[in-house]
LUMSEDO-612241 format. One record per atom (N, C-alpha, C): chain; atom name; z negated, y, x. Coordinates in steps of 0.05 Angstrom, whole numbers. Each point is the difference from the previous one (the first is absolute). Layout:
REM residues N
ATOM  mol  atom       w       v       u
ATOM    A    CA       Z       Y       X
...
//
This chain:
REM residues 165
ATOM  mol  atom       w       v       u
ATOM    A     N     360    4237    1575
ATOM    A    CA       0      -9      28
ATOM    A     C       2     -30       0
ATOM    A     N      12      -9      21
ATOM    A    CA       3     -29       4
ATOM    A     C     -25     -12      13
ATOM    A     N      -7     -25      -8
ATOM    A    CA     -23     -12      10
ATOM    A     C       9     -22      20
ATOM    A     N     -14      -5      20
ATOM    A    CA       5     -21      20
ATOM    A     C     -26      -9      13
ATOM    A     N       0     -23      13
ATOM    A    CA     -22      -9      15
ATOM    A     C       1      10      28
ATOM    A     N     -22       8      11
ATOM    A    CA      -3       9      29
ATOM    A     C     -17     -22      12
ATOM    A     N      11     -16      20
ATOM    A    CA     -13     -20      13
ATOM    A     C     -12      10      27
ATOM    A     N     -25      -7       5
ATOM    A    CA     -12       9      24
ATOM    A     C      -2     -25      19
ATOM    A     N      18      -1      19
ATOM    A    CA       2     -23      19
ATOM    A     C     -18       4      24
ATOM    A     N      -3      24       9
ATOM    A    CA     -13       6      25
ATOM    A     C     -28      12      -6
ATOM    A     N     -21     -12      10
ATOM    A    CA     -27      12      -5
ATOM    A     C      -6      24      17
ATOM    A     N     -17      16     -11
ATOM    A    CA     -10      23      16
ATOM    A     C     -19     -12      22
ATOM    A     N      -8      17      18
ATOM    A    CA     -18     -10      22
ATOM    A     C     -27      -9     -13
ATOM    A     N     -10      14     -20
ATOM    A    CA     -26      -8     -12
ATOM    A     C       3     -26     -15
ATOM    A     N      23      -4     -14
ATOM    A    CA       5     -24     -14
ATOM    A     C       3     -24      19
ATOM    A     N      13       5      21
ATOM    A    CA       4     -21      21
ATOM    A     C     -27      -9      12
ATOM    A     N     -17      20       6
ATOM    A    CA     -26      -6      11
ATOM    A     C     -18     -14     -20
ATOM    A     N       2       7     -26
ATOM    A    CA     -16     -13     -20
ATOM    A     C      10     -28      -4
ATOM    A     N      25      -7       1
ATOM    A    CA      11     -26      -3
ATOM    A     C      -9     -17      24
ATOM    A     N       1      12      24
ATOM    A    CA      -8     -15      24
ATOM    A     C     -31      -6      -1
ATOM    A     N     -16      19      -9
ATOM    A    CA     -29      -3      -1
ATOM    A     C      -8     -22     -20
ATOM    A     N      15      -2     -22
ATOM    A    CA      -7     -20     -21
ATOM    A     C      16     -26       5
ATOM    A     N      16      -1      21
ATOM    A    CA      16     -24       7
ATOM    A     C      18     -10     -22
ATOM    A     N      12      20     -13
ATOM    A    CA      20      -6     -21
ATOM    A     C      26      14       6
ATOM    A     N      22     -11      -7
ATOM    A    CA      25      14       5
ATOM    A     C       4      24     -18
ATOM    A     N      16      18       8
ATOM    A    CA       6      24     -16
ATOM    A     C      18     -10     -24
ATOM    A     N      -7      10     -23
ATOM    A    CA      15      -7     -24
ATOM    A     C      19      23      -6
ATOM    A     N      25      -7      -4
ATOM    A    CA      21      18      -6
ATOM    A     C      -5      10     -30
ATOM    A     N      -1      25      -6
ATOM    A    CA      -5      10     -27
ATOM    A     C      24      16      -9
ATOM    A     N       0       4     -27
ATOM    A    CA      20      16     -11
ATOM    A     C     -12      17     -23
ATOM    A     N      13      23      -4
ATOM    A    CA      -9      17     -22
ATOM    A     C      24      13     -14
ATOM    A     N      -2       6     -24
ATOM    A    CA      20      13     -15
ATOM    A     C       1      30       7
ATOM    A     N      23      10       6
ATOM    A    CA       3      28       6
ATOM    A     C      24      11     -15
ATOM    A     N       1      26      -4
ATOM    A    CA      23      14     -12
ATOM    A     C      16      12      22
ATOM    A     N      27      -3      -3
ATOM    A    CA      17      12      20
ATOM    A     C      21      17     -16
ATOM    A     N      10      19      14
ATOM    A    CA      22      17     -11
ATOM    A     C      24     -17      -1
ATOM    A     N      12      -1     -22
ATOM    A    CA      24     -16      -4
ATOM    A     C      25      14      10
ATOM    A     N      16     -13      15
ATOM    A    CA      25      11       9
ATOM    A     C      20       3     -22
ATOM    A     N      -2     -17     -19
ATOM    A    CA      18       0     -23
ATOM    A     C     -16       6     -24
ATOM    A     N      12      14     -21
ATOM    A    CA     -14       4     -24
ATOM    A     C      -5     -26     -16
ATOM    A     N     -19       1     -18
ATOM    A    CA      -7     -22     -17
ATOM    A     C      26      -7     -16
ATOM    A     N       4     -26      -6
ATOM    A    CA      22      -8     -16
ATOM    A     C       1      16     -27
ATOM    A     N      23      11      -6
ATOM    A    CA       3      13     -26
ATOM    A     C       2     -21     -23
ATOM    A     N     -15       3     -20
ATOM    A    CA       0     -20     -21
ATOM    A     C      22       7     -20
ATOM    A     N      17     -18      -4
ATOM    A    CA      23       4     -19
ATOM    A     C     -11      -2     -28
ATOM    A     N       3      22     -15
ATOM    A    CA     -12       0     -28
ATOM    A     C      13     -21     -18
ATOM    A     N      24      -9       6
ATOM    A    CA      13     -21     -16
ATOM    A     C      -5     -28       9
ATOM    A     N     -10      -2      24
ATOM    A    CA      -8     -27      11
ATOM    A     C     -22       3      20
ATOM    A     N     -24       7     -11
ATOM    A    CA     -23       6      18
ATOM    A     C     -13     -25      13
ATOM    A     N       8     -23      -7
ATOM    A    CA     -16     -25       7
ATOM    A     C       4      -6      29
ATOM    A     N     -18      10      17
ATOM    A    CA       2      -3      29
ATOM    A     C      -8     -28       9
ATOM    A     N     -18     -13     -13
ATOM    A    CA      -9     -27       7
ATOM    A     C      12     -18     -22
ATOM    A     N      18     -18       7
ATOM    A    CA      13     -19     -18
ATOM    A     C      -8     -27       9
ATOM    A     N      -8     -17     -19
ATOM    A    CA      -7     -27       6
ATOM    A     C      10     -20     -21
ATOM    A     N       6     -24       7
ATOM    A    CA       6     -20     -19
ATOM    A     C     -26     -17      -2
ATOM    A     N     -10      -1     -24
ATOM    A    CA     -26     -13      -5
ATOM    A     C       1     -31       4
ATOM    A     N     -18     -11      13
ATOM    A    CA      -1     -29       5
ATOM    A     C     -21     -12     -18
ATOM    A     N       1     -26      -1
ATOM    A    CA     -22     -15     -16
ATOM    A     C     -27       5      12
ATOM    A     N      -2       2      26
ATOM    A    CA     -25       5      14
ATOM    A     C     -11      27      -7
ATOM    A     N      17      20      -2
ATOM    A    CA      -9      28      -8
ATOM    A     C     -13      -1     -26
ATOM    A     N      11     -16     -18
ATOM    A    CA     -11      -1     -28
ATOM    A     C     -26     -16      -1
ATOM    A     N       0     -24      12
ATOM    A    CA     -23     -19       0
ATOM    A     C     -25      13      14
ATOM    A     N       6      13      23
ATOM    A    CA     -22      13      14
ATOM    A     C      -8      28     -11
ATOM    A     N      18      11     -17
ATOM    A    CA      -6      26     -11
ATOM    A     C       1      22      19
ATOM    A     N      15      -3      22
ATOM    A    CA       2      22      20
ATOM    A     C      30       1      11
ATOM    A     N       7      24       5
ATOM    A    CA      25       6      12
ATOM    A     C      -5       8      29
ATOM    A     N      13     -15      18
ATOM    A    CA      -4       6      30
ATOM    A     C      20      22       8
ATOM    A     N     -11      21      11
ATOM    A    CA      16      22      10
ATOM    A     C      -1       0      30
ATOM    A     N      22       4      14
ATOM    A    CA       1       0      29
ATOM    A     C     -12      26      12
ATOM    A     N      -6      -1      26
ATOM    A    CA     -11      23      14
ATOM    A     C      19      22      -2
ATOM    A     N      25      -5       4
ATOM    A    CA      22      21       0
ATOM    A     C       2      13     -27
ATOM    A     N      -1     -16     -21
ATOM    A    CA       3      12     -27
ATOM    A     C     -23      18      -7
ATOM    A     N     -24      -8       6
ATOM    A    CA     -24      16      -6
ATOM    A     C      -1      25      18
ATOM    A     N       4      -2      25
ATOM    A    CA      -1      24      18
ATOM    A     C      22      18      -6
ATOM    A     N      24      -9      -7
ATOM    A    CA      23      18      -4
ATOM    A     C       0      12     -29
ATOM    A     N      -8     -15     -20
ATOM    A    CA       4       9     -28
ATOM    A     C     -27       7     -14
ATOM    A     N     -22      -6      12
ATOM    A    CA     -25       5     -14
ATOM    A     C     -18      18      18
ATOM    A     N      -7     -10      25
ATOM    A    CA     -18      15      17
ATOM    A     C      12      27       7
ATOM    A     N      25       2       2
ATOM    A    CA      13      26       7
ATOM    A     C      -9      23     -18
ATOM    A     N      -6      -8     -25
ATOM    A    CA      -8      20     -20
ATOM    A     C     -29       3      -4
ATOM    A     N     -16     -18      13
ATOM    A    CA     -29       1      -2
ATOM    A     C     -12      17      22
ATOM    A     N     -25       8      -5
ATOM    A    CA     -16      14      21
ATOM    A     C      -9     -22      19
ATOM    A     N      -8      10      24
ATOM    A    CA     -10     -19      21
ATOM    A     C     -26     -14     -11
ATOM    A     N     -16      16     -15
ATOM    A    CA     -25     -11     -10
ATOM    A     C       5     -23     -20
ATOM    A     N      20       4     -17
ATOM    A    CA       8     -21     -19
ATOM    A     C       9     -26      14
ATOM    A     N      17       3      20
ATOM    A    CA       9     -23      15
ATOM    A     C     -23     -13      14
ATOM    A     N     -18      15      14
ATOM    A    CA     -22     -13      13
ATOM    A     C     -19     -14     -19
ATOM    A     N      -3      10     -24
ATOM    A    CA     -16     -12     -20
ATOM    A     C      10     -29      -5
ATOM    A     N      25      -2      -4
ATOM    A    CA      12     -26      -5
ATOM    A     C      -2     -18      25
ATOM    A     N       6      11      24
ATOM    A    CA       0     -16      24
ATOM    A     C     -28      -9       8
ATOM    A     N     -21      12     -11
ATOM    A    CA     -28      -7       7
ATOM    A     C      -8     -24     -17
ATOM    A     N      18     -11     -16
ATOM    A    CA      -6     -24     -16
ATOM    A     C      -7       6     -29
ATOM    A     N       2      25      -9
ATOM    A    CA      -5       7     -28
ATOM    A     C      25      -5     -17
ATOM    A     N      -6      -3     -25
ATOM    A    CA      22      -2     -20
ATOM    A     C       7      27     -12
ATOM    A     N      25       5      -3
ATOM    A    CA      10      24     -12
ATOM    A     C      10      -6     -28
ATOM    A     N     -11      12     -20
ATOM    A    CA       6      -5     -28
ATOM    A     C      20      21     -10
ATOM    A     N      26      -5       2
ATOM    A    CA      19      22      -8
ATOM    A     C       6      -2     -30
ATOM    A     N      12      22     -10
ATOM    A    CA      12      -1     -27
ATOM    A     C      28      -8       4
ATOM    A     N       9     -19     -17
ATOM    A    CA      28     -10       1
ATOM    A     C      13       5     -26
ATOM    A     N      22      14       0
ATOM    A    CA      16       4     -23
ATOM    A     C      23     -20      -1
ATOM    A     N       1     -15     -22
ATOM    A    CA      22     -20      -4
ATOM    A     C      22      12     -15
ATOM    A     N      22       4      12
ATOM    A    CA      24      13     -12
ATOM    A     C      21     -20      -9
ATOM    A     N      -8     -25      -4
ATOM    A    CA      19     -21      -7
ATOM    A     C      12       7     -27
ATOM    A     N     -15      11     -18
ATOM    A    CA      10      12     -25
ATOM    A     C       1      30       4
ATOM    A     N      22      10       7
ATOM    A    CA       2      30       7
ATOM    A     C     -10      18     -22
ATOM    A     N       2      -9     -25
ATOM    A    CA      -8      18     -22
ATOM    A     C     -30       1      -4
ATOM    A     N     -14     -22       9
ATOM    A    CA     -30      -1      -4
ATOM    A     C     -12     -11      25
ATOM    A     N      -3      17      21
ATOM    A    CA     -14     -10      25
ATOM    A     C     -29      -7      -6
ATOM    A     N      -9     -20      12
ATOM    A    CA     -28     -10      -4
ATOM    A     C     -17       4      25
ATOM    A     N     -22      11      -3
ATOM    A    CA     -20       8      21
ATOM    A     C     -20     -23       4
ATOM    A     N      -2      -9      25
ATOM    A    CA     -20     -19       8
ATOM    A     C     -18      11      20
ATOM    A     N     -27      -3      -6
ATOM    A    CA     -20       9      21
ATOM    A     C     -26     -15      -9
ATOM    A     N      -6     -21      17
ATOM    A    CA     -24     -15      -5
ATOM    A     C      -9     -15      25
ATOM    A     N     -21     -16      -1
ATOM    A    CA     -10     -14      23
ATOM    A     C      16     -25       8
ATOM    A     N      21      -6     -16
ATOM    A    CA      17     -24       8
ATOM    A     C      26       9      14
ATOM    A     N       3      26       3
ATOM    A    CA      23      11      13
ATOM    A     C      -9      17      25
ATOM    A     N       6     -10      24
ATOM    A    CA      -9      16      23
ATOM    A     C      17      -8      25
ATOM    A     N      -1      17      19
ATOM    A    CA      14      -4      25
ATOM    A     C     -21      -6      21
ATOM    A     N       5     -19      18
ATOM    A    CA     -18      -7      21
ATOM    A     C      16      -9      25
ATOM    A     N     -15       2      22
ATOM    A    CA      13      -9      25
ATOM    A     C       0     -31       1
ATOM    A     N      22     -12       8
ATOM    A    CA       2     -29       2
ATOM    A     C       1      -8      29
ATOM    A     N       6     -26       5
ATOM    A    CA       1     -10      27
ATOM    A     C      25       9      14
ATOM    A     N      -1       3      26
ATOM    A    CA      22       5      19
ATOM    A     C      15      25      -9
ATOM    A     N     -14      22      -3
ATOM    A    CA      12      27      -8
ATOM    A     C      18      -1     -25
ATOM    A     N      -8     -16     -19
ATOM    A    CA      12       1     -26
ATOM    A     C     -20      13     -19
ATOM    A     N      11       7     -24
ATOM    A    CA     -18      11     -21
ATOM    A     C       7     -14     -26
ATOM    A     N     -22      -2     -17
ATOM    A    CA       4     -15     -24
ATOM    A     C      -7      17     -23
ATOM    A     N      19       0     -19
ATOM    A    CA      -4      14     -26
ATOM    A     C      -7     -20     -20
ATOM    A     N     -26       0      -8
ATOM    A    CA      -9     -19     -20
ATOM    A     C       9      12     -27
ATOM    A     N      14     -16     -15
ATOM    A    CA      14      11     -24
ATOM    A     C      -2     -19     -23
ATOM    A     N     -22     -13      -5
ATOM    A    CA      -4     -21     -20
ATOM    A     C       7      11     -28
ATOM    A     N     -11      22      -8
ATOM    A    CA       4      12     -27
ATOM    A     C      30       7      -4
ATOM    A     N      11      11      21
ATOM    A    CA      29       8      -2
ATOM    A     C      19     -25      -5
ATOM    A     N      -8     -21      14
ATOM    A    CA      17     -26      -2
ATOM    A     C      -1      -9     -28
ATOM    A     N     -25      -2     -11
ATOM    A    CA      -4     -10     -27
ATOM    A     C      13      17     -22
ATOM    A     N      -5      25       2
ATOM    A    CA      10      17     -22
ATOM    A     C      29       8       1
ATOM    A     N      11      -1      25
ATOM    A    CA      29       7       3
ATOM    A     C      18     -26      -1
ATOM    A     N     -14     -23      -3
ATOM    A    CA      15     -26      -1
ATOM    A     C      19      -2      24
ATOM    A     N     -12       0      24
ATOM    A    CA      17      -2      25
ATOM    A     C       2     -30       6
ATOM    A     N      25      -9       6
ATOM    A    CA       6     -26       7
ATOM    A     C      11      -3      27
ATOM    A     N       0     -25      12
ATOM    A    CA      12      -4      26
ATOM    A     C      29       9      -1
ATOM    A     N       9      11      23
ATOM    A    CA      27       9       4
ATOM    A     C       7      26     -13
ATOM    A     N     -19      13     -13
ATOM    A    CA       4      27     -11
ATOM    A     C       0      19      24
ATOM    A     N      18      21      -2
ATOM    A    CA       0      19      21
ATOM    A     C     -17      24     -10
ATOM    A     N     -18       9      17
ATOM    A    CA     -17      23      -7
ATOM    A     C       3      23      19
ATOM    A     N      -5      23      -9
ATOM    A    CA       0      24      17
ATOM    A     C     -28      14      -1
ATOM    A     N      -7      12      22
ATOM    A    CA     -26      13       2
ATOM    A     C       3      25      18
ATOM    A     N     -13      21      -5
ATOM    A    CA      -1      23      18
ATOM    A     C     -26      16      -6
ATOM    A     N      -9      15      20
ATOM    A    CA     -22      19      -2
ATOM    A     C       9      27      -8
ATOM    A     N     -10      10     -22
ATOM    A    CA       8      27      -9
ATOM    A     C     -22      19      10
ATOM    A     N       7      16      20
ATOM    A    CA     -20      17      12
ATOM    A     C     -10      23     -18
ATOM    A     N      17       9     -19
ATOM    A    CA      -7      22     -17
ATOM    A     C     -25      -9     -18
ATOM    A     N       3     -23     -11
ATOM    A    CA     -21     -10     -19
ATOM    A     C     -21     -18      15
ATOM    A     N       6      -9      24
ATOM    A    CA     -19     -18      14
ATOM    A     C      -1     -27     -13
ATOM    A     N      23     -11      -9
ATOM    A    CA       0     -24     -15
ATOM    A     C      24     -18      11
ATOM    A     N      -3     -26      -5
ATOM    A    CA      22     -19       5
ATOM    A     C      17       1     -25
ATOM    A     N      27      -2       4
ATOM    A    CA      18      -3     -22
ATOM    A     C      13     -28       4
ATOM    A     N       2     -15     -22
ATOM    A    CA       9     -27       1
ATOM    A     C      21      -5     -21
ATOM    A     N      19     -17       5
ATOM    A    CA      20      -7     -20
ATOM    A     C      12     -27       6
ATOM    A     N       5     -17     -21
ATOM    A    CA      14     -23       3
ATOM    A     C      31       7       0
ATOM    A     N      13      -3      22
ATOM    A    CA      27       9       3
ATOM    A     C      20     -21      -9
ATOM    A     N      -7     -24       1
ATOM    A    CA      18     -22     -10
ATOM    A     C     -15     -25      -5
ATOM    A     N       8     -15     -21
ATOM    A    CA     -13     -24      -6
ATOM    A     C      14     -23      13
ATOM    A     N     -16     -19      13
ATOM    A    CA      11     -23      14
ATOM    A     C       7     -22     -20
ATOM    A     N      10     -21      10
ATOM    A    CA       8     -22     -18
ATOM    A     C     -18     -24       4
//
């Protein structure tokens, strides 16, 4: 199911009276909800499954985090998660995923530790902290990387798609 935010712009009568009694304005709220998708989830091409593609910057390496947009996370990650998993992350918690590095297709490397996690960032962005992955995969600025969520195994799949200059 697709996830989206539901914004509550109009207060109920009780909420309006409570706001008036406390002499504070009504605060617009939002909550994550599941909706039936009009279109099926994107089919992952087995020969090119990398749904999220990024060119790594110097900042991504120095800060040890990859910034993912709201659209990328909602479309390619949250779509496959349960509502509880999404809310856990949106409540400010860190999600510690398993990441499989397929840069060397013959020997994929598994990463799962406290230095690799996904968290909510500012302005509806999400940050994948990936310090160990950067160091061990020797990722440099201008490298193109691919990432996707594999729902069967519940893991992120990662690959350096091209080396920069």
